[in-house]
TORPAZA-525761 format. One line per 8 residues: number of its first residue (from 1); for each residue x, y, z of N, C-alpha, C. Coordinates in pm, whole numbers, plus 32768, in hexadecimal, padded with zeros to 4 digits. Example, Ala and Ser with C-alpha at 12.3 -4.5 7.8 and 13.67 -1.06 7.14 Angstrom:
! residues 2
1	8527 7DC7 830C 84CE 7E3E 830C 8528 7EB6 830C | 8505 7F1F 82C4 8557 7F96 82CA 850A 8003 8313
This chain:
! residues 300
1	CEEA 406C 8A63 CF36 4017 8ABE CF32 4052 8B4A | CF35 3FFD 8BAC CF33 402B 8C36 CFB1 3FFF 8C7D | CFD0 4043 8CE9 D041 4019 8D3A D021 3F9B 8D86 | D089 3F5C 8DBB D077 3EDD 8DFE D04E 3EEB 8E90 | D066 3F5C 8ECB D03F 3F6E 8F55 D09A 3F29 8FB8 | D10E 3EF4 8F89 D16A 3EB0 8FE4 D1F5 3EF0 8FE2 | D1FB 3F6A 8FAA D279 3FB1 8FA4 D2C8 3F9A 8F25 | D2A8 3F33 8ED9 D2ED 3F18 8E5C D2BD 3F78 8DF0
9	D316 3FA3 8D97 D2EA 3FFB 8D2A D288 3FB0 8CD0 | D22C 3FF7 8C94 D1C9 3FB4 8C3E D209 3F77 8BC2 | D1CB 3F10 8B90 D1FA 3ED3 8B14 D1DB 3F30 8AA0 | D23A 3F3E 8A49 D225 3F91 89D2 D230 3F3F 8951 | D299 3EEC 8949 D2B1 3E9D 88D0 D298 3E09 88EB | D257 3DC8 888D D231 3D3B 889C D256 3CEF 881D | D293 3C7C 882D D2AA 3C21 87BE D24D 3BAA 87CB | D20A 3B86 8760 D1B4 3B0F 875E D1EF 3AAD 86FB
17	D20B 3A34 872A D247 39CD 86D6 D1E1 395E 86BF | D1B6 3951 8642 D154 38EA 861D D0D0 3927 85F5 | D0C3 394F 8577 D04A 3992 8547 CFED 3931 8500 | CFC9 38C7 8547 CF6E 3863 850F CEDD 3888 8525 | CE87 3823 852B CDF7 383D 8537 CDD4 3882 85BA | CE22 386A 8623 CE10 38B0 86A2 CE65 392F 86A8 | CEE3 3924 8680 CF3F 3993 868D CF1C 3A0C 8639 | CEE8 39F5 85C0 CECA 3A66 8567 CE5F 3AC3 85A2
25	CDEA 3A8E 85CD CD89 3AEB 8608 CDB8 3B26 868C | CE05 3ADA 86DB CE3C 3B10 8757 CE99 3B85 8739 | CEEB 3B77 86D2 CF43 3BE5 86AB CEF3 3C63 868B | CE82 3C51 8649 CE2D 3CC4 8629 CDFC 3D0C 86A6 | CDD5 3CBF 870B CDA6 3CFC 8788 CE18 3D46 87CE | CE8F 3D0A 87CF CF02 3D4A 880F CF22 3DCE 87CA | CF1F 3DCE 8746 CF3B 3E48 86FA CED3 3EB3 8717 | CE55 3E8D 8718 CDEA 3EF0 872F CDED 3F27 87BD
33	CE29 3EDB 881A CE33 3F0B 88A4 CEA1 3F74 88B4 | CEEE 3F8B 884C CF50 3FF7 884F CFE0 3FCD 8864 | CFFB 3F4C 886C D084 3F1E 887A D0CE 3F29 87F4 | D14F 3F44 87FA D1A2 3F41 8781 D1C5 3EAF 8767 | D18F 3E79 86FC D18F 3DE9 86E6 D1F2 3DC0 867A | D236 3D50 8693 D283 3D09 862E D249 3C7D 8623 | D221 3C54 85AC D1E9 3BCF 8596 D250 3B79 8551 | D26A 3B04 858A D2CD 3AA8 8555 D28C 3A24 852E
41	D2A8 39F5 84B6 D27A 3973 8488 D2D7 3946 8418 | D2EA 38C4 840D D343 388F 83A6 D304 3893 831C | D281 38A9 8315 D239 38A4 8295 D21E 3932 8262 | D251 3955 81EE D237 39DC 81B9 D1A3 39FB 81AA | D153 3996 8184 D0C5 39AE 8170 D07D 39D3 81F1 | D0B2 39A2 8263 D076 39C4 82E3 D092 3A54 830B | D0FD 3A8D 82D4 D125 3B15 82F7 D0EA 3B7E 829A | D0B3 3B54 8229 D08A 3BB3 81C2 D025 3C19 81F4
49	CFC0 3BEC 823F CF59 3C49 826C CF90 3CB1 82CD | CFF5 3C8A 831C D02F 3CE7 837C D08A 3D4D 8335 | D0D4 3D1D 82D2 D124 3D7A 8281 D0CB 3DE2 823F | D059 3DB3 8209 CFFD 3E0E 81C4 CFC4 3E76 8223 | CFBA 3E53 82A4 CF84 3EAF 8308 CFF0 3F08 8344 | D06C 3EFC 8315 D0D8 3F4E 8347 D114 3F1E 83C9 | D0F9 3EA1 83EF D12F 3E66 846A D1B5 3E25 844A | D215 3E36 84A2 D299 3DFB 848D D28F 3D63 848D
57	D2D1 3D23 842F D2CF 3C91 8425 D35D 3C5D 8416 | D36E 3BE0 8439 D3F0 3B9F 8429 D3DC 3B08 8423 | D43A 3AC3 83E9 D439 3A31 83E9 D49D 39F9 844E | D4E2 3A52 8495 D549 3A28 84F4 D520 3A4A 8583 | D50E 39E8 85DB D4EC 3A04 8666 D551 3A5E 86AB | D5D0 3A59 8680 D638 3AAD 86BD D616 3B40 86B0 | D5CB 3B65 8649 D5A8 3BF1 8634 D545 3C25 869C | D509 3BCA 86E8 D4AB 3BF3 8751 D4F0 3C0A 87D7
65	D571 3BEB 87DE D5B6 3BEC 885F D5BE 3C77 889E | D5AF 3CE0 884E D5B4 3D67 8884 D52E 3D99 88B8 | D4C5 3D49 88AD D441 3D73 88DD D439 3D69 8975 | D3DD 3DB4 89AF D3C7 3DAB 8A3F D392 3D21 8A67 | D338 3CED 8A16 D2FB 3C6A 8A32 D2EC 3C1D 89B0 | D2F8 3B9B 89B9 D2E6 3B42 8945 D27C 3ADB 8967 | D21B 3ACC 890F D1AF 3A6B 8922 D1C4 39FB 88BC | D1E1 3983 88EC D1FA 390F 8896 D17A 38C1 8883
73	D152 38B0 8804 D0D5 386B 87E4 D0EC 3803 8776 | D14C 37AA 878D D166 373E 872F D11E 36C0 875F | D11E 3658 870C D0C8 35E5 8725 D102 357F 8786 | D186 356D 8787 D1C1 34FE 87D2 D232 352E 882C | D258 34D7 888A D2C8 34F6 88E3 D34A 3502 8893 | D35C 34AC 882F D3D6 34B2 87DE D3E1 3539 8797 | D371 3569 8763 D370 35EB 8721 D38B 365B 8785 | D354 364E 87FD D36A 36B3 8865 D3FF 36BE 8886
81	D43F 364B 889C D4CD 364D 88BC D51E 3682 8846 | D4F5 3663 87CD D53F 3691 8757 D53B 3728 874A | D4C4 3763 875B D4BB 37F5 874A D4F8 383F 87C0 | D503 37FC 8833 D53A 383E 88A9 D5D1 3830 88B2 | D604 37B6 88A3 D692 379E 88BD D6DB 375A 884A | D696 373E 87DD D6D7 36FF 876B D724 3762 8717 | D758 3732 86A8 D7A4 3788 864D D748 37F6 8617 | D772 3873 8626 D71F 38E3 85FB D6AD 3900 8659
89	D6AE 38C3 86D0 D643 38D6 8731 D654 3955 8783 | D5F6 3969 87DF D5F5 39E2 8831 D67A 39F4 8879 | D6AC 3987 88B5 D725 3991 8905 D79A 39C5 88B2 | D7A2 3999 8836 D812 39C2 87E1 D809 3A55 87BC | D793 3A91 87CA D781 3B1E 87A5 D796 3B7E 8818 | D7B2 3B4A 888F D7C6 3BA3 8902 D850 3BE2 88F8 | D851 3C63 88D4 D8CF 3CAC 88C7 D8EB 3CFE 8944 | D880 3D2B 8985 D88D 3D78 8A01 D844 3D31 8A70
97	D7DE 3D74 8AA3 D794 3D39 8B13 D72E 3CD2 8AE4 | D6FE 3CDF 8A69 D69A 3C82 8A38 D610 3CA2 8A6B | D5AC 3C50 8A47 D523 3C6A 8A72 D516 3C5C 8B0A | D4B2 3C9F 8B41 D499 3C90 8BD0 D446 3C14 8BEC | D3EE 3BF1 8B8E D392 3B81 8BA6 D384 3B2C 8B29 | D380 3AA9 8B3D D356 3A4C 8AD6 D2DB 3A04 8B0A | D26E 3A0E 8AC1 D1F2 39CA 8AE5 D1DA 3959 8A82 | D1C1 38E3 8AB5 D1AC 386D 8A61 D117 3852 8A58
105	D0DC 3872 89E4 D04F 3858 89CE D033 37CD 899A | D09B 3786 8972 D08C 36FE 893E D065 369E 89AF | D019 3637 898B CFF5 35D1 89ED D061 3565 89EA | D0BD 356E 8A4A D12D 3511 8A56 D12F 34DA 8AE4 | D18B 3481 8B02 D195 344B 8B89 D1D3 34B2 8BE6 | D1A7 34B4 8C65 D1E5 3510 8CC5 D27D 3504 8CCA | D2B1 348A 8CB9 D342 3477 8CBA D386 34C5 8C4A | D33F 34DC 8BDC D37A 3526 8B6D D38D 35B9 8B90
113	D32D 35F5 8BD8 D341 3681 8BFD D3A8 368C 8C6D | D3B1 3626 8CC3 D41C 3625 8D27 D4A4 3624 8CE2 | D4B1 35D2 8C7A D52E 35CB 8C2F D54C 3650 8BEA | D4E3 368F 8BB6 D4F5 3710 8B74 D526 3779 8BD7 | D4E7 377C 8C4E D512 37DA 8CB5 D5A4 37C0 8CDB | D5CA 3741 8CE2 D654 371F 8D03 D6B5 374D 8C98 | D68A 3745 8C19 D6E1 376E 8BAB D6FE 3803 8BAF | D6A2 3851 8BE6 D6B4 38E2 8BEC D6E4 3910 8C76
121	D705 38B1 8CCD D73E 38D6 8D4E D7BF 3923 8D37 | D7D5 398B 8D84 D84B 39DE 8D70 D831 3A56 8D18 | D7BC 3A5A 8CD8 D791 3AD1 8C8E D723 3B14 8CDF | D6F3 3B83 8CAF D685 3BC6 8CF7 D5FC 3B8F 8CD0 | D5F9 3B31 8C73 D57B 3AFD 8C3E D52E 3AB2 8CAA | D4AF 3AD3 8CB6 D453 3A8B 8D0F D3F1 3A3E 8CB7 | D3DB 39BF 8CD5 D384 3969 8C85 D2FE 3958 8CCB | D294 3963 8C7E D20B 394E 8CAD D1CA 38E9 8C4F
129	D186 3884 8C86 D137 382E 8C30 D0AC 386B 8C23 | D07A 386D 8BA8 CFFE 38B6 8B8D CFAA 3870 8B23 | CF87 37F0 8B38 CF2F 37AD 8AD8 CEA9 37F3 8AD3 | CE68 37EA 8A61 CDEE 3836 8A4A CD78 37D9 8A31 | CD08 37FD 8A69 CC8D 37B0 8A59 CC27 3804 8A0F | CBE2 37C5 89B2 CB7D 380C 8965 CB80 37EE 88D1 | CBED 37AD 88A5 CBF3 377F 881B CBF9 37EE 87B4 | CBEC 37C7 8736 CBF5 3824 86C7 CB88 388E 86D0
137	CB11 3865 86F6 CAA2 38C5 86FE CABF 392E 8769 | CAF1 3903 87DD CB15 3961 8845 CB85 39BD 881A | CBE5 3987 87CD CC52 39DA 879B CC1C 3A45 873C | CBC1 3A20 86E5 CB88 3A81 8688 CB36 3AEB 86D1 | CAEA 3AC0 8734 CA91 3B1C 877B CAD7 3B6C 87E8 | CB50 3B45 880D CB95 3B88 887A CB5C 3B65 8901 | CB2C 3AE8 890F CAEC 3ABC 898C CB36 3A46 89C9 | CBB8 3A3C 89B1 CC09 39D0 89E7 CC1A 39DF 8A7E
145	CC3A 3970 8ABE CC66 3973 8B49 CCF7 3943 8B4D | CD4F 3998 8B80 CDDC 3974 8B8F CDEE 3939 8C1A | CE1E 38BD 8C20 CE32 3876 8C9E CEC6 3882 8CC4 | CEE5 38E8 8D0F CF71 390D 8D26 CFAC 38C7 8D9F | D029 389C 8D90 D076 3864 8DFE D0FB 38AB 8E0A | D120 38CD 8E84 D19E 3912 8E99 D198 3965 8F18 | D205 39A8 8F37 D207 39FF 8FAC D19E 3A6D 8F9C | D160 3A94 900B D0F3 3AF5 9006 D11E 3B76 8FC2
153	D198 3BA5 8FDE D1C5 3C22 8FA4 D1DD 3C15 8F0E | D204 3B9F 8EE1 D219 3B8A 8E52 D194 3B86 8E07 | D133 3B41 8E3F D0AF 3B3B 8E01 D071 3BC6 8DFD | D080 3C12 8E69 D04C 3C9B 8E6B D08B 3CF1 8DFF | D10C 3CDA 8DE7 D153 3D2A 8D84 D121 3D12 8CF6 | D0FE 3C96 8CD7 D0D2 3C76 8C4E D03A 3C72 8C41 | CFF2 3C8A 8CAD CF60 3C85 8CA8 CF25 3CE4 8C3D | CF57 3D60 8C2E CF1E 3DB5 8BC5 CF28 3D78 8B3A
161	CF93 3D2F 8B1F CFA0 3CEA 8A9F CF36 3C7E 8A93 | CF29 3C2B 8AFA CEC7 3BBF 8AF6 CE39 3BF5 8AEF | CE1D 3C60 8B38 CD95 3C96 8B3A CD6B 3CD1 8AB5 | CDCC 3CEB 8A5C CDA8 3D1F 89D8 CD5C 3CB9 8985 | CD67 3C3B 89AA CD25 3BD1 895C CCB3 3B8D 89A8 | CC95 3BBC 8A20 CC29 3B81 8A6F CC3A 3BA2 8B02 | CC43 3B3C 8B53 CC57 3B50 8BE2 CCC7 3AF4 8C13 | CCFA 3B13 8C89 CD6C 3ACA 8CBF CD4A 3A92 8D48
169	CD6A 3A12 8D5D CD5D 39D4 8DDF CDE7 39A4 8E0B | CE12 39CC 8E82 CE91 399D 8EB8 CE77 391B 8F03 | CEAE 38AE 8ECE CE90 3828 8F02 CEF2 37F7 8F6C | CF61 383E 8F7F CFC5 3812 8FE0 D051 3825 8FAA | D0B4 37DE 8FE3 D13F 37EE 8FB9 D157 37B9 8F2C | D1D2 37CB 8EFC D1F5 37A0 8E75 D1CC 370F 8E5E | D184 36F7 8DF2 D151 3671 8DD0 D0C0 365D 8DF6 | D08B 36AF 8E52 D002 369B 8E80 CF9D 36B8 8E11
177	CFBC 3718 8DBB CF62 3734 8D4C CF56 36BD 8CEE | CFC6 367C 8CD3 CFC4 3608 8C7B CF7E 3591 8CB9 | CF8E 357E 8D3B CF46 3512 8D7F CEB0 352C 8D7B | CE8A 35A9 8D90 CDFC 35CF 8D89 CDC6 35B8 8CFD | CE16 35DD 8C97 CDEA 35CD 8C0C CDD9 353A 8BEA | CE2F 34E3 8C1E CE22 3454 8C03 CD9E 341E 8C38 | CD7A 3447 8CB1 CCFA 341D 8CEB CC86 3455 8C98 | CC91 34D5 8C76 CC2A 3517 8C25 CC16 34CE 8BA0
185	CC84 34A8 8B60 CC7A 346E 8ADB CC3B 33E4 8ADB | CC53 3396 8B42 CC10 3314 8B4A CB78 3326 8B49 | CB49 3384 8B99 CAB8 339D 8BA0 CA86 33DA 8B1F | CACF 343B 8AE7 CAA4 347F 8A6D CA9E 341F 89F6 | CB04 33C9 89E9 CB05 3369 897A CA92 3307 8987 | CA76 32DB 8A01 CA04 3283 8A17 C983 32C5 89E9 | C972 3343 8A10 C8FA 338D 89E8 C8F1 339E 8951 | C961 33BE 8912 C961 33D4 8882 C934 3359 8836
193	C965 32E4 8860 C942 3269 881A C8B2 323E 8834 | C88B 323B 88B2 C807 3205 88D4 C797 3264 88AE | C7B1 32E7 88B6 C747 3347 8898 C71D 333F 8806 | C77D 332E 87AA C75B 3326 871D C6FD 32B1 8702 | C719 323E 8742 C6C3 31CA 872C C63B 31DF 876D | C639 321D 87E2 C5B8 323A 8823 C567 329B 87CF | C5AA 3300 8795 C563 3360 8740 C527 331B 86C5 | C56C 32B8 8690 C536 3270 861C C4BE 321B 8643
201	C4C2 31E0 86BA C44C 3197 86EB C3D6 31F6 86F4 | C3ED 326C 8727 C382 32D0 8733 C349 32F3 86AA | C3A3 330C 8648 C377 3330 85C2 C325 32C0 8583 | C352 3243 8597 C30C 31D1 855C C280 31BF 8596 | C26A 31FB 860B C1E7 31F2 864B C198 3274 8644 | C1BE 32CB 85E7 C16F 3342 85CA C17E 33B5 862B | C1E3 33B2 8682 C1F4 3420 86E0 C23F 3493 869C | C20C 350B 86AD C24E 3581 8675 C2C5 35A6 86CD
209	C334 35C3 868B C3AE 35E4 86D3 C39A 365F 872D | C34E 36C0 86F9 C33B 373B 8745 C2E7 3723 87C2 | C296 36BA 87C1 C249 3696 883A C299 363C 8896 | C2EA 35E4 885B C337 3583 88A8 C3A2 35C5 88FE | C3EF 361F 88C3 C462 3658 8909 C43B 369F 898B | C3D4 36F4 898D C3B0 3732 8A0D C387 36CD 8A77 | C346 3660 8A4C C31E 35F9 8AAC C398 35B4 8AE8 | C3FC 3597 8A95 C476 3559 8AC7 C4C3 35B8 8B23
217	C4C6 3637 8AFE C50D 369B 8B50 C4CC 36A9 8BD9 | C44B 3693 8BDF C403 36A1 8C5E C408 3621 8CB2 | C438 35B3 8C76 C435 3533 8CBC C4BF 34FD 8CDB | C4C4 347E 8CFD C541 3441 8D29 C5A2 3424 8CB6 | C577 3435 8C38 C5CF 3422 8BC4 C620 349F 8BA3 | C612 3506 8BF1 C655 3585 8BD5 C6EC 3572 8BC1 | C721 35AB 8B54 C7B2 35AB 8B3B C7D1 361E 8ADB | C84E 3627 8AB1 C874 369B 8A60 C82D 36A1 89DA
225	C7F3 3633 89AD C7AD 3630 892C C719 364F 8939 | C6E8 3667 89B1 C65A 3685 89C3 C640 3718 89E2 | C6A8 376C 89D8 C694 37FB 89FA C634 383E 899A | C63C 381C 8919 C5D6 3845 88B7 C5EB 37F6 8837 | C582 37EE 87E6 C585 3799 876F C5ED 37C9 870A | C5F6 384B 86F5 C655 387F 8693 C6E5 385E 86BA | C702 3867 873C C789 3849 876A C7AB 37B6 874F | C74D 375B 876D C765 36CD 8755 C77E 36B3 86C1
233	C72E 36EF 866B C743 36DE 85DB C7CE 3710 85B2 | C7F5 3783 85E9 C875 37BF 85C3 C8EA 3769 85F1 | C8DF 372E 8667 C94A 36D7 8699 C95E 3660 863C | C8F1 361C 861A C8FE 35A6 85C5 C927 35CC 8537 | C8FC 3640 8506 C925 366D 8481 C9BB 3689 847D | C9EF 36BF 84EB CA7D 36E4 84EE CAD8 366B 84DE | CAAA 35F5 850B CAFE 357E 8509 CAD5 3518 849F | CA74 353A 8449 CA49 34D8 83E5 CA41 3512 8359
241	CA7B 3588 8345 CA74 35C5 82C1 CABC 3573 8258 | CB27 3532 8280 CB72 34DB 8226 CB9F 345F 8273 | CBC3 33F8 822A CBF4 337E 826A CC75 339C 82B6 | CCC7 33F4 827F CD46 3415 82C1 CD2E 345A 8347 | CCCD 34B5 834D CCAE 34F9 83CC CC7A 3495 8433 | CC26 343B 8406 CBEE 33D4 845E CC5B 3379 8494 | CCB4 334D 843E CD1F 32F5 846A CD80 333D 84C7 | CD96 33BE 84AD CDF2 340A 8502 CDBC 3418 858F
249	CD3C 3438 859D CD04 344A 8624 CCFF 33C5 866E | CCEA 3358 8626 CCE8 32D6 8668 CD74 32AB 8693 | CDD9 32CC 8646 CE61 32AD 866F CE87 32FD 86EC | CE60 337B 86EF CE79 33CD 8766 CE2F 3393 87DE | CDB3 3367 87C8 CD66 332C 8834 CDA5 32AE 886C | CDDA 325A 8814 CE1F 31E1 8842 CE9A 3204 8896 | CEE4 3267 8867 CF59 3295 88B2 CF30 32C6 893D | CEC3 3312 8943 CE96 334C 89C3 CE69 32DF 8A25
257	CE26 3278 89F1 CDF9 320C 8A4A CE72 31BD 8A7D | CED5 31AA 8A28 CF4F 3164 8A54 CF96 31B5 8AC1 | CF97 3238 8AB5 CFD3 328C 8B1D CF89 327A 8BA1 | CF03 3277 8B9A CEB4 3264 8C14 CED0 31DB 8C52 | CED9 3175 8C00 CEF5 30EF 8C35 CF80 30E8 8C73 | CFDF 3131 8C3C D064 3133 8C77 D060 3176 8D00 | D011 31E2 8D0B D002 3224 8D8D CFBB 31C9 8DF2 | CF64 3172 8DBE CF1B 3116 8E15 CF59 308D 8E20
265	CFD7 3082 8DFB D01B 3001 8DFE D016 2FC2 8E89 | CFEE 2F43 8E8F CFE0 2EFD 8F0E CF52 2EFC 8F43 | CEF9 2F4C 8F06 CE6D 2F4E 8F2D CE1B 2EF3 8ED3 | CDAC 2EC1 8F05 CD4F 2E73 8EB3 CCF3 2ED4 8E6B | CD03 2EDF 8DE6 CCBA 2F42 8D96 CC7B 2F00 8D1C | CC1F 2EA1 8D31 CBE9 2E57 8CBF CB9F 2EAF 8C5A | CB58 2F17 8C8A CB0D 2F6B 8C2E CB6B 2FBE 8BD7 | CBD3 2FF7 8C13 CC32 3047 8BC5 CC7E 2FEE 8B64
273	CCA3 2F75 8B8F CCE7 2F19 8B35 CC8B 2EF2 8AC1 | CC0B 2EE1 8ADE CBAB 2EC1 8A73 CB98 2F38 8A16 | CB9F 2FB1 8A4D CB93 3028 89FA CC06 302E 8996 | CC7E 300B 89C1 CCEF 300A 8964 CCD9 2FA2 88F6 | CCAC 2F2A 891C CC91 2EC3 88B8 CC27 2EF1 8855 | CBBF 2F34 8887 CB57 2F69 882F CB91 2FD1 87D1 | CBE1 302A 8807 CC1C 3095 87B6 CC78 305B 874B | CCB5 2FE9 8767 CD0F 2FA9 8707 CCC2 2F5D 869B
281	CC42 2F3F 86B3 CBF7 2EEB 8656 CB92 2F36 8601 | CB6E 2FB1 8628 CB05 2FF7 85DD CB36 301B 8551 | CAD5 3027 84F4 CAF7 3043 846A CA92 309E 8428 | CA6D 307C 83AC CA17 30D4 835F C98B 30E0 8398 | C95F 307A 83E5 C8D8 3083 841E C8CF 30F7 8480 | C93A 310E 84CC C93A 317E 852A C948 3202 84E0 | C998 3204 8476 C9A2 327B 8423 C918 32A2 83EF | C8C9 3240 83C1 C843 325E 838F C7E6 328D 83FF
289	C7F4 3254 8477 C7A4 3285 84E8 C7C1 3318 8503 | C841 333C 8503 C866 33C7 851C C832 3423 84AE | C83B 33F5 8432 C80A 3446 83C2 C773 3456 83C7 | C72F 33ED 83F3 C69D 33F5 8401 C676 3461 8465 | C6BB 3465 84D6 C69E 34CC 853B C6C2 3556 8504 | C732 355F 84BD C75D 35DF 8485 C6F8 3614 841F | C6B7 35B8 83D6 C656 35E2 8371 C5D6 3618 83B0 | C5BB 35F5 8429 C53F 3629 8462 C514 35E1 84E0
297	C539 3563 84EE C519 351A 8567 C48E 34DD 8567 | C435 350D 8514 C3AE 34D4 8512 C383 34B2 8484 | C3E3 34A9 8429 C3C4 347F 83A1 C421 340D 837E | C3ED 3396 8374 C440 3321 8354 C433 32FB 82C2
């Protein structure tokens, strides 16, 4: 761990709330970086691997209130508010000064982190929005990008925590990270959907995936799925291993597009509106496209 360079004492103890498909590998990176970690999740099965590794676990968010920083990685705004200020939440566990920082890694509306900051007004807690880009594969590889929003000194203070899982970009004041993530997700979801179908067209016409990807990376089709063939396969495999995984990522994608449309309220956004309609209508055919790419990309 490194100092913050802004006069604040370095972070020593970290609570992570939400050990799901993203949170679990992120917790591993935080632990390996040397932080004293507490992992919180409502599901005993999600905590088992951390207990086995000798990492402190709890099912109560209030038990994280004594940590220097808390990283919230739940799926929805309702869950975020519940673990922060609901019954048994972080706020209820503040017996003394409480945590110095709460970082929200969940993709929620900027108004939700504003409300969270307001709920902790009068305490020493500083709130930072910290949505993460890079997906499950980035979480596993430790190559995520944290899109941080908040006061410069607050982002600097928690940067060592964020850097344990990838890199950190300070996007502006509180809420700016979430606004940036909303824009990012519209583009990323578009790429995820269209690239799988384009890859299948390539396969149907005898193009080898290993030859195709470098050509796309060198041309105007370049996107996060063209960095290398193995990475593209791994991304699609991560979200198509089961029907439940596929449906979960699509539900998250629909939520993210709705957030972007809310931010763009009053603007003419026919393509983004069409993207939402597409995301609401796709089914097993898209699941099979993703599985085809995951299997190899050039074998149909």
